[in-house]
C-alpha positions as CSV (number, residue, x, y, z in Angstrom):
1,M,-13.1,8.3,21.0
2,T,-14.8,6.8,18.0
3,S,-14.0,3.1,17.5
4,H,-13.0,1.5,14.2
5,D,-16.3,-0.1,14.0
6,E,-18.2,3.1,14.5
7,R,-16.2,4.8,11.7
8,L,-17.2,2.0,9.3
9,R,-20.8,1.9,10.6
10,G,-21.1,5.5,9.5
11,L,-20.5,4.2,6.0
12,G,-23.0,1.4,6.4
13,T,-20.6,-1.4,7.1
14,S,-18.4,-2.8,9.9
15,V,-15.0,-4.1,10.7
16,R,-16.3,-7.6,10.6
17,A,-18.1,-7.2,7.3
18,C,-15.0,-5.7,5.7
19,A,-12.8,-8.5,7.2
20,D,-15.4,-11.1,5.8
21,R,-15.0,-9.5,2.3
22,I,-11.2,-9.5,2.6
23,V,-11.1,-13.1,3.7
24,A,-13.5,-14.1,0.9
25,V,-11.0,-12.6,-1.6
26,W,-8.1,-14.4,0.2
27,D,-10.1,-17.7,-0.1
28,R,-10.5,-17.1,-3.9
29,A,-6.7,-16.6,-4.3
30,S,-4.9,-19.4,-6.1
31,D,-1.7,-20.9,-4.5
32,S,0.4,-18.9,-7.0
33,E,-1.4,-15.7,-6.1
34,R,-0.9,-16.3,-2.4
35,D,2.8,-17.1,-3.0
36,A,3.2,-13.9,-5.0
37,G,1.4,-11.9,-2.3
38,A,3.7,-13.4,0.4
39,R,6.8,-12.4,-1.7
40,W,5.7,-9.0,-3.0
41,Y,7.1,-6.8,-0.3
42,D,10.3,-8.9,0.0
43,E,10.8,-8.4,-3.8
44,A,10.2,-4.7,-3.4
45,A,12.7,-4.6,-0.6
46,R,15.3,-6.2,-2.9
47,V,14.7,-3.4,-5.4
48,V,15.2,-0.8,-2.6
49,D,18.4,-2.7,-1.4
50,D,19.8,-2.8,-4.9
51,L,19.1,1.0,-5.5
52,A,20.6,1.8,-2.1
53,A,23.8,-0.1,-3.0
54,Q,24.0,1.4,-6.4
55,T,23.6,5.0,-5.2
56,G,25.0,5.0,-1.7
57,R,21.7,6.3,-0.3
58,S,20.1,4.8,2.7
59,R,17.3,2.2,2.5
60,E,15.0,4.8,4.1
61,H,15.8,7.4,1.5
62,V,15.2,4.9,-1.3
63,A,12.0,3.6,0.2
64,A,10.7,7.1,0.7
65,V,11.4,8.0,-2.9
66,V,9.7,4.9,-4.1
67,S,6.7,5.5,-1.9
68,H,6.3,9.1,-3.0
69,L,6.4,8.1,-6.6
70,S,3.9,5.3,-6.3
71,P,0.5,6.9,-6.1
72,R,-1.4,6.4,-9.4
73,T,1.7,4.9,-11.0
74,T,2.5,1.3,-12.0
75,W,5.2,-0.5,-10.2
76,A,7.4,-0.6,-13.3
77,R,7.1,3.2,-13.8
78,T,7.7,3.8,-10.0
79,V,10.9,1.8,-10.1
80,A,12.1,3.4,-13.3
81,G,11.3,6.9,-11.9
82,A,13.0,6.1,-8.6
83,T,16.1,4.8,-10.5
84,A,16.3,7.9,-12.6
85,L,15.9,10.3,-9.6
86,L,18.4,8.4,-7.5
87,M,20.9,8.4,-10.3
88,G,20.6,12.2,-10.8
89,G,18.2,12.1,-13.7
90,V,14.6,13.2,-14.3
91,P,11.8,10.6,-13.8
92,V,9.6,10.2,-16.8
93,A,6.0,8.9,-16.8
94,C,5.7,9.9,-13.1
95,I,3.3,12.5,-11.7
96,G,5.0,15.9,-11.2
97,A,3.7,16.4,-7.7
98,N,5.0,13.0,-6.7
99,V,8.4,13.7,-8.2
100,K,8.6,16.9,-6.1
101,R,7.8,15.0,-2.9
102,A,10.3,12.3,-3.8
103,S,13.0,14.9,-4.5
104,C,12.3,16.5,-1.1
105,A,12.6,13.1,0.6
106,L,15.9,12.5,-1.2
107,E,17.4,15.7,0.3
108,S,15.9,15.2,3.8
109,D,17.7,14.1,6.9
110,D,14.5,12.3,7.8
111,P,13.2,10.8,4.6
112,L,10.4,8.8,6.2
113,G,9.3,12.0,8.0
114,T,8.4,13.4,4.5
115,L,5.7,10.8,4.1
116,A,2.7,12.7,5.2
117,G,-0.2,10.4,4.0
118,P,-0.9,7.1,5.7
119,K,-0.8,5.1,2.4
120,V,2.6,6.2,1.3
121,R,4.0,5.9,4.8
122,R,2.7,2.4,5.3
123,F,4.0,1.4,1.8
124,A,7.5,2.5,2.8
125,L,7.2,0.7,6.1
126,N,6.0,-2.5,4.3
127,I,9.0,-2.3,1.9
128,L,11.3,-1.8,4.8
129,G,10.1,-5.0,6.5
130,D,7.1,-4.0,8.7
131,R,4.6,-6.7,7.9
132,G,2.0,-5.3,10.5
133,A,1.5,-2.1,8.6
134,V,-1.2,-2.1,5.9
135,T,-1.0,-0.2,2.6
136,V,-4.7,0.7,2.1
137,D,-4.7,1.8,-1.6
138,V,-7.7,2.0,-3.8
139,W,-7.5,-1.7,-4.5
140,A,-7.5,-2.5,-0.8
141,V,-10.5,-0.3,-0.4
142,R,-12.4,-2.0,-3.2
143,V,-11.7,-5.4,-1.6
144,A,-12.8,-4.3,1.9
145,F,-15.9,-2.4,0.7
146,G,-16.8,-4.8,-2.0
147,G,-19.4,-3.3,-4.4
148,R,-20.9,-1.0,-1.8
149,F,-19.6,2.2,-3.3
150,A,-18.7,3.6,-6.7
151,R,-15.1,3.2,-7.5
152,T,-14.7,6.9,-7.9
153,D,-15.7,7.3,-4.2
154,H,-13.0,5.1,-2.7
155,E,-10.3,7.7,-2.3
156,R,-12.7,10.2,-0.9
157,L,-14.1,7.6,1.6
158,V,-10.6,6.5,2.9
159,S,-9.6,10.1,3.4
160,R,-12.3,10.6,6.0
161,V,-11.0,10.8,9.6
162,G,-10.4,7.4,11.0
163,V,-11.5,5.4,8.0
164,Y,-7.9,4.5,6.8
165,E,-7.1,3.2,10.3
166,A,-10.4,1.3,10.5
167,L,-9.7,-0.5,7.2
168,E,-6.2,-1.2,8.3
169,H,-7.7,-2.8,11.4
170,A,-10.0,-4.9,9.2
171,Y,-7.0,-6.1,7.2
172,R,-5.2,-7.1,10.5
173,T,-8.4,-8.9,11.7
174,S,-8.6,-10.7,8.4
175,A,-4.9,-11.6,8.5
176,R,-5.4,-13.3,11.9
177,R,-8.3,-15.3,10.4
178,A,-6.2,-16.3,7.4
179,R,-3.2,-17.1,9.5
180,C,-0.8,-14.7,7.7
181,D,0.6,-11.3,8.2
182,P,-1.4,-8.2,7.3
183,A,1.0,-7.1,4.5
184,T,0.6,-10.6,2.9
185,I,-3.2,-10.6,2.9
186,Q,-3.2,-7.0,1.5
187,A,-0.7,-7.8,-1.3
188,T,-2.6,-11.0,-2.1
189,S,-6.0,-9.3,-2.2
190,W,-4.4,-6.6,-4.5
191,I,-3.2,-9.3,-6.9
192,V,-6.6,-11.1,-6.9
193,A,-8.4,-7.8,-7.4
194,R,-6.1,-6.7,-10.2
195,N,-6.7,-10.1,-11.9
196,G,-10.4,-9.3,-11.8
197,R,-11.4,-11.9,-9.3
198,S,-12.3,-9.9,-6.1
199,G,-16.0,-10.5,-6.5
């Protein structure tokens, strides 16, 4: 069985090197960015709770809908799209394939079972309170790999067998070093990277 480190060594890096880069971004975070990172998934959970209460749907259904709509979509558009879909409307400004997957989740007896990709599954788990799961999106990949690869290569690289899990492991390793949970260090690094300060 190939280890996490071996997966990343095949890309010219290692778990330790990725964790070092993640912790370096964490160290650059301001107090307000760390606070926002620590609150991000709790605030997303409140959105899910509110939508579940408004629509009578389960938290799992709402989290699955939100997660399916999220790829390549801003948070505001994701929430607006989820609200529209859950209220019986048509999401606008959401990717058509994502809407189809979200619609399937809405009708499923096992909405979390419709989340096939690791990123959307971990995103739903994070929103539902699992702080050990790590949402490895393109921003998380950029932080972990630093400037090692062209930005256009990040999705391709993370789709390789075992690379997502190896990066998730690097985030867990960095979280232990930073003395926070993995979801918090991922959300905080996302905020720092989006603010253009990831290095």
